C-alpha positions as CSV (number, residue, x, y, z in Angstrom):
1,M,-15.1,-18.0,-9.7
2,T,-12.1,-20.5,-11.1
3,D,-8.5,-20.5,-9.2
4,A,-7.7,-19.1,-12.7
5,D,-9.6,-16.1,-12.2
6,I,-8.6,-15.7,-8.5
7,K,-5.1,-16.2,-10.2
8,T,-5.3,-13.0,-12.3
9,M,-7.2,-10.6,-9.8
10,A,-4.7,-11.1,-7.8
11,D,-1.7,-10.3,-10.5
12,T,-3.8,-7.4,-10.9
13,F,-4.0,-6.5,-7.4
14,I,-0.2,-7.2,-6.5
15,A,0.9,-5.0,-9.4
16,D,-2.0,-2.1,-8.5
17,L,-0.5,-2.6,-5.4
18,S,3.2,-1.6,-6.3
19,I,2.1,1.4,-8.6
20,L,0.2,3.2,-5.5
21,R,3.7,2.0,-3.3
22,S,5.3,4.4,-5.4
23,Y,3.3,7.4,-6.0
24,A,3.1,7.1,-2.1
25,I,6.7,6.8,-1.6
26,R,6.7,9.9,-3.8
27,A,4.2,12.3,-2.6
28,I,5.2,11.2,1.2
29,C,8.4,10.8,1.3
30,E,10.3,12.3,-1.4
31,D,7.6,14.9,-1.4
32,T,7.5,15.4,-4.7
33,P,4.3,16.1,-6.4
34,L,2.7,13.8,-8.9
35,T,2.5,14.9,-12.2
36,D,-2.0,15.4,-13.5
37,A,-1.3,11.8,-15.5
38,E,0.5,10.3,-12.6
39,E,-2.7,11.5,-10.5
40,A,-5.4,10.4,-13.6
41,D,-3.7,6.9,-12.8
42,K,-3.5,6.9,-9.3
43,S,-7.3,7.4,-9.1
44,S,-8.0,4.5,-11.8
45,V,-5.7,2.0,-10.1
46,M,-6.7,3.1,-6.4
47,A,-10.6,2.4,-7.7
48,G,-9.5,-0.8,-8.9
49,Y,-7.1,-1.3,-6.0
50,W,-10.5,-1.4,-3.6
51,V,-12.4,-3.2,-5.7
52,Q,-10.3,-6.1,-6.2
53,G,-9.0,-5.9,-2.5
54,R,-12.8,-6.4,-1.7
55,L,-13.3,-9.5,-3.7
56,L,-10.5,-11.0,-2.4
57,G,-12.1,-10.6,1.1
58,L,-9.3,-8.3,2.6
59,T,-10.9,-5.4,4.8
60,F,-10.6,-1.7,4.6
61,N,-8.0,-2.0,7.1
62,D,-6.3,-4.8,5.6
63,L,-6.3,-2.7,2.2
64,V,-4.8,0.3,4.1
65,R,-2.2,-1.3,5.7
66,L,-1.0,-3.6,2.4
67,L,-0.6,0.3,0.6
68,F,1.4,1.8,3.4
69,Q,3.5,-1.0,4.5
70,G,7.3,-0.3,4.0
71,V,6.2,3.5,3.1
72,F,7.0,5.5,6.5
73,P,10.4,5.1,7.2
74,H,11.0,3.5,10.9
75,P,10.3,6.1,13.9
76,S,13.9,6.6,15.7
77,R,13.6,5.0,18.9
78,C,14.3,7.2,22.1
79,G,15.9,4.7,24.4
80,C,13.3,4.8,27.1
81,P,11.9,1.5,28.2
82,T,9.2,1.3,26.2
83,C,11.2,1.9,22.8
84,R,14.0,-0.7,24.7
85,S,11.2,-3.3,24.9
86,R,9.9,-2.9,21.6
87,L,13.1,-3.1,20.2
88,Q,13.7,-6.9,21.9
89,S,10.1,-7.9,20.6
């Protein structure tokens, strides 16, 4: 695989990641159902995302972490010593 092929695959991977994140935000955070066309698009983009990610050397956990990074709001902290310690680190 040439450098140009890897660059093209990485660009496609990033575009797919952006699409999937926007669907996740709508479905999870905004509680807005996807249309049938969006569901079909999500399925096809997701299939390519997994394949491209694996070809780029990412693990399943890496792919899931990337997909949901920034999707969920940060949990509020209660102020206990454990939460305060997490805020400092």
